[in-house]
C-alpha positions as CSV (number, residue, x, y, z in Angstrom):
1,M,-11.5,-17.6,-23.2
2,K,-12.1,-20.5,-20.8
3,K,-9.7,-23.4,-21.1
4,K,-10.4,-27.1,-20.3
5,F,-8.6,-28.9,-17.5
6,A,-8.9,-32.7,-16.9
7,L,-9.8,-33.6,-13.4
8,A,-7.2,-36.4,-13.6
9,D,-4.5,-33.8,-14.0
10,I,-5.4,-31.9,-10.8
11,E,-4.1,-32.8,-7.4
12,A,-5.1,-31.6,-3.9
13,G,-3.2,-28.4,-3.2
14,D,-3.1,-27.2,-6.8
15,S,-4.8,-23.9,-7.5
16,F,-5.9,-21.7,-10.5
17,S,-4.8,-18.2,-11.4
18,R,-8.4,-17.4,-12.3
19,D,-11.7,-18.7,-10.9
20,A,-12.3,-22.3,-12.0
21,F,-15.8,-23.5,-13.0
22,V,-17.8,-26.7,-13.5
23,E,-20.5,-26.6,-16.2
24,G,-21.0,-23.0,-16.9
25,N,-21.0,-20.6,-14.0
26,N,-20.9,-23.2,-11.2
27,I,-17.7,-22.3,-9.4
28,F,-15.3,-25.1,-8.6
29,V,-12.7,-23.1,-6.7
30,P,-11.9,-19.4,-6.5
31,A,-8.7,-18.0,-7.9
32,G,-5.6,-18.7,-5.7
33,V,-7.5,-21.0,-3.4
34,A,-6.0,-24.6,-3.1
35,V,-8.1,-27.4,-4.4
36,R,-9.2,-29.9,-1.7
37,E,-9.4,-33.6,-2.1
38,R,-13.0,-33.6,-1.1
39,D,-13.7,-31.0,-3.8
40,M,-12.5,-33.5,-6.4
41,E,-14.2,-36.4,-4.7
42,G,-17.5,-34.6,-5.1
43,L,-16.9,-34.1,-8.8
44,R,-15.9,-37.8,-9.3
45,R,-19.2,-38.9,-7.7
46,W,-21.0,-36.9,-10.3
47,E,-18.8,-38.2,-13.0
48,V,-17.5,-34.8,-13.9
49,T,-14.2,-35.2,-15.8
50,H,-13.2,-31.6,-16.6
51,V,-13.2,-28.1,-15.1
52,F,-12.8,-24.8,-16.9
53,S,-10.9,-21.6,-16.2
54,E,-9.6,-18.5,-18.0
55,G,-6.4,-18.8,-16.0
56,E,-3.7,-21.4,-15.6
57,L,-3.4,-24.4,-13.3
58,V,-0.7,-23.7,-10.7
59,K,0.8,-26.9,-9.3
60,K,1.2,-27.2,-5.5
61,A,4.9,-27.8,-5.7
62,A,5.6,-24.8,-7.9
63,R,3.5,-22.5,-5.7
64,E,5.2,-23.7,-2.5
65,A,8.6,-23.2,-4.1
66,A,7.8,-19.7,-5.1
67,A,6.4,-18.9,-1.7
68,K,9.5,-20.3,0.0
69,K,11.8,-18.2,-2.3
70,K,9.7,-15.1,-1.5
71,E,9.8,-15.7,2.2
72,T,13.6,-16.2,2.4
73,K,14.7,-13.5,0.0
74,G,13.6,-10.5,2.1
75,P,12.9,-7.0,1.0
76,V,15.6,-5.1,-0.9
77,F,16.0,-1.3,-0.2
78,K,17.4,1.2,-2.6
79,D,18.1,4.8,-1.5
80,T,16.8,6.6,-4.6
81,G,18.2,9.9,-3.4
82,G,21.8,8.6,-3.1
83,S,22.1,10.4,0.2
84,G,22.1,7.7,2.9
85,F,19.1,9.3,4.5
86,V,18.1,6.7,7.1
87,E,19.9,4.7,9.7
88,D,20.6,1.0,9.2
89,A,18.9,0.2,12.5
90,F,15.7,1.9,11.2
91,F,15.7,-0.1,8.0
92,A,16.3,-3.3,10.0
93,D,13.1,-2.6,12.0
94,Y,11.2,-1.7,8.9
95,A,12.4,-4.8,7.1
96,A,11.4,-7.0,10.0
97,I,7.9,-5.5,10.0
98,L,7.7,-6.1,6.2
99,Q,8.7,-9.7,6.5
100,D,6.1,-10.3,9.3
101,A,3.5,-8.5,7.3
102,Q,4.2,-10.5,4.2
103,S,3.8,-13.7,6.2
104,V,0.3,-12.5,7.2
105,F,-0.7,-12.0,3.5
106,Q,0.9,-15.3,2.5
107,S,-1.1,-17.2,5.1
108,I,-4.4,-15.5,4.0
109,Q,-3.5,-16.3,0.3
110,R,-3.3,-20.0,1.3
111,S,-6.7,-19.6,3.0
112,A,-5.1,-20.1,6.4
113,L,-5.3,-17.9,9.5
114,P,-2.1,-15.9,10.3
115,E,-0.2,-16.7,13.5
116,S,-2.4,-15.7,16.5
117,G,-1.8,-12.1,17.6
118,L,0.7,-11.4,14.8
119,I,-1.4,-8.6,13.1
120,E,-1.8,-6.8,16.4
121,K,2.0,-7.1,17.2
122,I,2.8,-5.7,13.7
123,N,0.5,-2.7,14.3
124,S,1.9,-2.1,17.8
125,R,5.4,-2.0,16.3
126,I,4.3,0.4,13.5
127,M,2.6,2.7,16.1
128,K,5.8,2.7,18.2
129,M,7.9,3.6,15.1
130,V,5.6,6.5,14.2
131,D,5.6,7.8,17.7
132,E,9.4,7.7,17.9
133,N,10.6,8.5,14.3
134,E,7.7,10.1,12.5
135,S,9.7,12.3,10.2
136,Q,12.3,9.6,9.5
137,I,9.8,7.0,8.6
138,V,7.9,9.3,6.3
139,A,11.1,10.2,4.6
140,A,11.9,6.5,4.1
141,I,8.5,5.9,2.4
142,I,9.1,8.7,0.0
143,G,12.8,8.6,-0.6
144,S,13.5,4.9,-1.0
145,N,12.4,2.1,-3.3
146,V,11.6,-1.2,-1.7
147,E,11.8,-4.1,-4.1
148,G,9.6,-7.1,-3.4
149,Y,7.0,-7.6,-0.7
150,E,4.5,-5.5,-2.6
151,E,1.4,-6.3,-0.5
152,A,3.3,-5.9,2.7
153,K,4.9,-2.6,1.7
154,T,1.5,-1.1,0.6
155,A,-0.1,-2.2,3.9
156,V,2.7,-1.0,6.2
157,N,3.2,2.3,4.4
158,C,-0.5,3.1,4.3
159,T,-0.7,2.3,8.0
160,I,2.2,4.7,8.8
161,L,0.7,7.5,6.7
162,S,-2.7,7.0,8.2
163,L,-1.4,7.2,11.7
164,V,0.4,10.4,10.9
165,V,-2.8,12.0,9.7
166,G,-4.8,10.5,12.6
167,K,-2.5,12.0,15.1
168,T,-2.7,15.4,13.3
169,M,-6.5,15.1,13.6
170,K,-6.1,14.3,17.3
171,L,-8.0,11.0,17.2
172,P,-8.3,9.2,20.6
173,A,-5.9,6.3,21.2
174,Y,-8.5,3.6,20.6
175,R,-9.5,5.1,17.2
176,L,-5.8,5.3,16.2
177,Q,-5.6,1.5,17.0
178,Q,-8.6,0.9,14.8
179,L,-7.2,3.1,12.1
180,A,-3.9,1.2,12.2
181,L,-5.6,-2.2,11.9
182,G,-7.9,-1.0,9.2
183,A,-5.2,0.7,7.1
184,F,-3.1,-2.5,7.4
185,L,-5.9,-4.8,6.2
186,H,-7.9,-2.5,3.9
187,D,-6.7,-4.1,0.7
188,I,-6.7,-7.7,1.9
189,G,-9.5,-8.4,-0.5
190,M,-7.1,-7.9,-3.4
191,I,-5.7,-11.3,-2.7
192,K,-8.9,-12.7,-4.2
193,I,-8.4,-10.8,-7.5
194,P,-6.6,-12.7,-10.2
195,Q,-3.0,-11.6,-10.8
196,D,-3.6,-11.1,-14.5
197,I,-6.1,-8.4,-13.7
198,L,-3.9,-6.7,-11.2
199,K,-0.9,-6.7,-13.5
200,K,-2.8,-5.9,-16.7
201,T,-1.2,-2.8,-18.5
202,G,-4.1,-2.1,-20.8
203,K,-7.7,-1.1,-20.2
204,L,-9.7,-3.6,-18.1
205,S,-12.8,-5.1,-19.6
206,V,-16.2,-4.5,-17.9
207,E,-16.1,-8.0,-16.3
208,E,-12.5,-7.5,-15.1
209,M,-13.4,-4.1,-13.6
210,Q,-16.4,-5.6,-11.8
211,K,-14.1,-8.2,-10.3
212,L,-11.6,-5.6,-9.2
213,K,-14.4,-3.5,-7.6
214,S,-15.5,-6.4,-5.6
215,H,-12.3,-6.4,-3.5
216,P,-13.6,-4.0,-0.7
217,L,-16.4,-6.6,0.0
218,Y,-13.8,-9.3,0.2
219,S,-11.8,-7.1,2.6
220,Y,-14.8,-6.5,4.8
221,R,-15.6,-10.2,5.0
222,A,-12.0,-11.2,5.7
223,I,-11.6,-8.5,8.4
224,T,-14.8,-9.2,10.3
225,R,-15.6,-12.8,9.7
226,E,-12.3,-14.6,9.2
227,L,-10.0,-12.4,11.3
228,H,-12.8,-11.4,13.8
229,F,-11.9,-7.7,14.1
230,P,-14.6,-5.2,15.0
231,E,-17.0,-3.6,12.6
232,D,-15.2,-0.3,12.8
233,V,-12.1,-1.9,11.4
234,G,-14.1,-3.8,8.7
235,L,-15.7,-0.5,7.6
236,I,-12.3,0.8,6.5
237,G,-11.9,-2.1,4.2
238,L,-15.4,-1.8,2.9
239,Q,-15.4,2.0,2.3
240,H,-11.9,3.0,1.3
241,H,-12.9,3.3,-2.3
242,E,-16.1,5.3,-1.6
243,R,-15.9,8.9,-2.8
244,W,-16.8,12.1,-1.1
245,D,-19.2,12.9,-4.1
246,G,-20.9,9.5,-3.8
247,E,-19.5,8.2,-7.1
248,G,-17.3,5.5,-5.5
249,Y,-17.8,1.8,-4.8
250,P,-19.0,-0.7,-3.8
251,R,-22.1,1.1,-2.4
252,K,-21.8,4.8,-3.6
253,T,-21.8,6.0,0.0
254,V,-21.5,9.8,0.1
255,G,-19.8,12.5,2.2
256,A,-19.9,12.2,6.0
257,E,-21.8,8.9,5.7
258,I,-18.4,7.4,4.9
259,D,-16.6,6.4,8.2
260,I,-13.9,9.0,9.1
261,L,-11.2,6.3,9.4
262,A,-12.1,5.1,5.8
263,R,-11.9,8.7,4.6
264,I,-8.4,8.9,6.0
265,V,-7.3,5.7,4.4
266,S,-8.8,6.7,1.1
267,V,-6.3,9.7,1.0
268,T,-3.3,7.8,2.3
269,D,-3.9,4.8,0.0
270,A,-4.1,7.1,-3.0
271,F,-0.9,8.9,-2.0
272,E,1.0,5.7,-1.3
273,A,-0.1,4.3,-4.7
274,M,1.2,7.4,-6.5
275,I,4.7,7.4,-4.8
276,S,5.3,3.6,-5.0
277,Q,7.2,2.0,-7.8
278,K,5.0,-0.5,-9.6
279,S,5.9,-3.1,-12.2
280,Y,3.7,-1.4,-14.8
281,R,4.5,2.3,-14.2
282,N,6.9,4.7,-12.6
283,S,6.2,6.3,-9.3
284,M,5.4,10.0,-8.8
285,I,7.6,12.1,-6.6
286,G,6.1,13.3,-3.3
287,Y,5.5,16.8,-4.4
288,A,3.7,15.7,-7.6
289,A,1.6,13.3,-5.7
290,M,0.6,15.9,-3.1
291,K,-0.2,18.4,-5.9
292,S,-2.4,15.8,-7.5
293,L,-4.3,15.1,-4.3
294,L,-4.8,18.8,-3.6
295,S,-6.4,19.3,-7.0
296,D,-9.3,17.0,-6.1
297,N,-11.8,19.8,-5.4
298,G,-14.1,17.7,-3.2
299,R,-14.6,14.8,-5.7
300,R,-12.9,11.8,-4.2
301,F,-11.7,13.0,-0.8
302,D,-13.0,14.7,2.4
303,P,-11.6,18.3,2.2
304,D,-11.0,18.3,5.9
305,V,-9.0,15.1,5.7
306,L,-7.0,16.6,2.9
307,K,-6.2,19.6,5.0
308,A,-5.0,17.4,7.8
309,F,-2.9,15.4,5.3
310,L,-1.3,18.7,4.1
311,R,-0.6,19.8,7.7
312,S,1.0,16.4,8.3
313,M,3.1,16.2,5.2
314,G,3.5,19.7,3.8
315,I,3.4,20.6,0.1
316,Y,6.8,19.2,-0.2
317,P,6.6,16.0,1.9
318,I,9.4,15.0,4.2
319,G,12.1,13.2,2.1
320,S,11.3,15.2,-1.0
321,I,14.3,16.5,-3.0
322,V,14.1,20.1,-4.2
323,V,16.1,22.7,-6.1
324,L,16.4,26.1,-4.6
325,N,16.5,29.5,-6.4
326,N,20.3,29.6,-5.9
327,S,20.7,26.2,-7.6
328,A,21.4,24.3,-4.4
329,I,19.8,20.9,-4.0
330,A,18.4,19.9,-0.7
331,K,16.1,17.3,1.0
332,V,13.1,18.3,3.1
333,V,13.6,17.2,6.7
334,T,10.7,18.8,8.5
335,S,7.7,20.9,7.5
336,H,5.8,23.8,9.0
337,A,2.1,23.2,9.3
338,D,1.3,26.9,9.0
339,A,3.8,27.5,6.2
340,P,3.9,24.5,3.9
341,L,6.0,26.2,1.2
342,R,8.8,27.0,3.7
343,P,10.0,23.7,5.1
344,C,13.4,22.9,6.8
345,L,15.9,21.5,4.4
346,R,19.3,19.7,4.6
347,V,21.7,20.7,1.8
348,L,22.9,17.8,-0.4
349,V,24.6,19.9,-3.1
350,D,25.4,23.6,-2.3
351,E,25.3,26.5,-4.8
352,F,29.0,25.9,-5.5
353,G,28.5,22.3,-6.5
354,N,29.9,20.8,-3.3
355,H,28.3,17.4,-2.4
356,Y,27.4,16.4,1.1
357,K,26.4,13.2,2.7
358,E,23.9,13.3,5.6
359,P,24.2,14.5,8.3
360,E,27.1,16.7,6.9
361,G,25.0,19.2,4.9
362,E,23.8,22.5,6.3
363,V,20.2,22.7,7.6
364,L,18.3,25.6,6.2
365,D,14.9,26.8,7.7
366,L,13.2,28.6,4.9
367,L,11.0,30.5,7.5
368,T,14.2,32.4,8.5
369,E,16.1,32.2,5.2
370,K,14.0,34.8,3.5
371,T,16.1,35.1,0.3
372,L,15.8,31.5,-0.5
373,F,12.8,29.6,-1.9
374,I,12.1,26.3,-3.6
375,A,12.2,26.5,-7.4
376,R,11.1,23.0,-8.1
377,A,10.9,19.4,-6.8
378,I,12.9,16.7,-8.6
379,D,12.8,13.0,-8.7
380,P,15.4,11.6,-6.2
381,R,16.6,9.2,-8.9
382,E,18.1,12.2,-10.8
383,L,20.7,12.4,-8.1
384,V,21.9,8.8,-8.6
385,S,24.8,8.8,-11.1
């Protein structure tokens, strides 16, 4: 239900959590966009005294205080496996990238352009990390829980996973750069979607679903018109929710008509969403997320991209925690593209109940350890006492 707000109570810099309107469907200001003095001057000239919105009025001071708190807090990392699986230096680099990424999204949220060249610098650092520490960085995505910096985490993790798949598919360097930029920015249009829709736990109404499905169009416009990146980058934002069977959105593009880079991001975005901890649901473990993707049967995803994703990640993605047939517990450290069920593991708890911290545990290659096999995957949080 729309609520009534007196123009006299609104100041320049204030915003609304949902779109605000004047006299029916004439929009006054979109959700999250700061009201300008000239916007109000125009209404005063027409003797308009009230505006209407289904959301709340967010005062400028409160919004800036929240943004400042968010900027200074920094991301919090939790090792959900309890095994100390990454180096502090690695997390320091990853945290610095997340902070810079978050500043990009905060700038765009305020309808301002990010610092010149910052997006390109972020993506160069991500590409360097993937080149130097591919297995470690994938393990970090799967085996840790990052609290805060939600938009940045999704963007950075999706970029990392997309680059891993792009390298497996042997894309040329310039296409990898486009892939990194598009993966990083693909969901930027979500900033235009009201938070009460994004955080709603129940079923969305038809109107709310229509608004949610508009975000790829917002992404495309922001990427190509506001940030001035090439069309090939914008297509990733536009098409990442198109489906292989043509039942996606916003344009129901089908099969190979969907850009190959968007097809890659479609898979990695879905995987990242499944393994990430959200405020409204628990994450899926890497194995369960991979199993869910592989059951697609050509509906949502390009089968060839899924095969490349499997070769990149394995049935048991790097960082997954598994129980062996001898009751030992181990973490997947590398995978074999031609034998996805027989990865290399580092023992965390041996068959006698002895616990090990990395890198103390024995490394087992299931290709050569013929008597051993993975009995099941477990949630890393089960190891935290």
